[in-house]
N, C-alpha and C positions, 0 to 999 in steps of 0.2 A: 892139140896143145890150148891150154886155159890160157888166157891174157889176165893179165892182175891188174888191178884197176885200184888207185889212191882210196882210202876211204875217205868217207862224206866229212868225217868230224878232225881231220889232220889239215893243218894249215902248212905254208912252205914256214922256214923259220924267221924271216923278215920280217912276217906278220908280226910273230910275238915277240918280236923285239921292237918293232914299233908300237905297240899297244903298251909293254914295260914302260917306255922309253917316257911316253906321254904323261903316264902313272905319275912317275917320278917328279917331271916337267910341276906337274901341278901339285906334289906335293913339297917340292921347294917356295912352291909360288904362294903358298899358302903358309908355310913357313916365316915366310919374308913379310907379309901381310901381320900376321903377330908380333912379330918381334924385330923387323928389320932385315936382317939375314939369316939365313941358315947357321953361318959362322958365329953369331951374334948369340942363338941358342946354346951350340956348344961349346962358347966360353962360358957361360953360366953354369951349364951342366960341368962344368971343369973342376969350379969352386971358383971363379972369377968374379970378384963382389961389385956389383952395381952403384953407380954414385949417386949420392941423394938423389929423391926426387924423381929419377927415372927406372921407370916400371920393369918388372925382369918378370919370366915364366913363374914367379911361385909368391910373386908380389901380392898376387888376386885371385888364386888357386886357378891358377893357369885361364884365365879367362881374357888376359889382354888389358883392363881397366889399368891407367894410370896409377901411381903410388900417390896418397895424399903427401903433402908438401909437409916440411919442418914444424913441429911444435912451435904455437907460440903462447907462451905465458901469459895469463892474466895479471894485469899489474894492478896495484895496491892501490887506492887514493892514498896522496901523501897524509903523514898525522905531523902535528905542531912539534918541533924537538925537543927532546929532554919533559916532555909531560910523561910521567908515568898511567895505566890504565885507569888508577882511579879518579886521577884529577880528568882526563880523557874523558870519564864515563860525566863528567858533574857539566861539560858544557854541553848545553841543549841544542838536540836534534838538528832545530831548525835556525840556531846562531849561525850568522856566515863573515862575522866580524868577531876578532879577540883578539884583544891587547895583552900583551904577557908581558906581566911584571915580575924580571926573576931577582930575588936579591942574592946578594955576596955570598954571605952567610946569616947562619941564626940570628947573632948578635949585631949583625954590618946593617948602618942606615944608608947602605950604597947598593945600587941595583942599574940593569938594561933594562929597556922596553923596546919591544919590537912589536908594530901590529901585521896581525895577518888576516886574511880574507878564505873563504871559500866558495866562491862565486861559481865553482863546475864542480860538484858530486864526484864527478867521474877521477878525474885530478886531485881533489882533497886539496889540503890548506897550501897557501904560498905567501910568504912575505910581501908585505906591501908597502913597507920602510925598511931604511937601514936599521940599525940596532944605536938606539937612542940612550944617553945618560941618563939616570935617575935617581931620585933618592925617596928613601920610605922611615918610618917611627925611628926614632934616636936609637931604643935598647933593640930596634930590629922586628922581629915577627912573630905570630904566636897563632895558635889554631882557636884559642878562645879569648877573644877579646874581651877585655873591662875597661871600664873607665877611669883615665889618667894612667894605665900603664906603660904609656908611651911606646905600645907596641903594634906593628901593625897587622889585622887580621887575614890572615892565609883563607883563600878559597875562589871561587868562581861568582864572579857577581854582576849584575847587571849594571849596564849605561843606558838611561834613559832622561837623564834629561841635564840641561848645563845650564850657566849663566855668568856674570862676572861686571865688573865695575864698567869694561868697555862694551861697545857697542859688539854683536854677534858678528864673527868673521866670515861670514858665509856659510854658517853652520844649518845642517838637517834635525839635527837635535833640538827638538823645545827647550827654548831660551830665555833666562829672567835677567835682563840687563838691568841692572838698581844700586844706588849709591850704597845701599846696603851691606856692599860687598869689599868697601872701602876700609883698608884694615894699615895700623901702625903699630910703633913700636919694636919691641926686637924678639929675635928666635932667642931658640935652647941654645945657641952658640954664639950668642948676643948680636948676631946680624940682625940690618933693618929687615922689616918685611912689607915695606911698604909695596905694591905692584903685587904681590905674590896673588893678590884674587882679581887682576885683571879677567883672566878667564878660568872658568873652575867646570870640572866635570864632575857628577854627587856619583856617589860608588853607592849602590843598591845593598850597603849593611845597616840591618835596623831603620831602616827607613821605608816610607809606602814610594814604590815605584812608579818614575812619574810625573811625584812633587818636586816643588822646586828646591834647588838647593840649599834652599835658604830655611824650608821647613825642619819643623821642630820635635815633630813626632817619632816614638822611639816605640816601635811594634814589642821588639825584647826586653824594656823596658830602660830607663835610663841609664842603670848601673852597668849595662852592657855598651856603653860609649856608642856613639854616632857621628856624622858631621864626617865621616870620610869620605876627602874627595881627590881628585887629581887637579891639581893647580902649578901655578908658575912657582918655578924654583926659585928659592931664594937664599942659594948658598951657603943651607945649613940643613939639619936633619928636620923630620916633622914629630907631632904630635901621633902621628896615626895614619895620618896622608899620604899622598904620593904626588910627586913633584916632577916636572919633567921643563928645561927651557923654555921661555916665552914663545920662542919661535916654533918648534915642536907642540908647543898646546895649540897653538892657530891650525898648524898642519893639519895635528887630529882632528882637531872642531871639522874642521873643514871635510875630511875624509868619513868620520862616523855617519851611518845611515841608519837612522830608526826601522827601517823598513828590514832590516838585514841583521836585527835584535843584537846589538853587539854587546861583548861580556867584556871584563877585564879578568884575567888569570894571575894570579897575584902570590909571592909567597918566596921563601930562599929554596935553592936547590932542591936538596931531601924531602921537601914540604910536596913541590912540583912533580918529582918522582915516582910519586907515591900511584 
């Protein structure tokens, strides 16, 4: 009788089981290393939504890299309120100070003023003062100023020199202190004008920038008017200038810095909104 011998290729059943279990354990361990747990993978595959910022198996093509965080939008630099695109475009790019004088209406002599600064281009324009009461010409505003029209010229103009009857109050602008700034008599409403030119800042309309406020040269011609200043308020309308209370004039002179290329942006609301 021949004796049956087991084939060399066959192994006892427990050997197969041991190998299968070891493979299963390795697979589960690999799944843990990718997603945390095998249960977590089954949850995503079943349609569960991963929370924001947590990587899922499909967040990066199954390669296991963390998904990017929430999108942070880029903030635009702040613009000066109530100025339209055309007005903004006329403010020189290198100007970092802008006194905005806003008339109540086209024919009104009442207005307000705020100084804005742009020290950080990434942040844009920031208000440097509160809103100050101001006045302008008796008949309001005009886009085309002529001598004796009793209107203030709208637009954007440089502020490059100052002066006054009184000593300079610590200003950085070129300052011409002179007795020629003495004034007397009455304004358009009969109010006294004395002290109106204690402090003045020349508006670079129809004048040579940087010259004394007392300079009489008119590049556009005498008929286009001139001598437009920002000066001390005298409780009445002006012939074309802008006025501020005396303490605000002193404060403005101390704040303006020629290195920041200061300008005045002036006009009635519709003109500035263009």
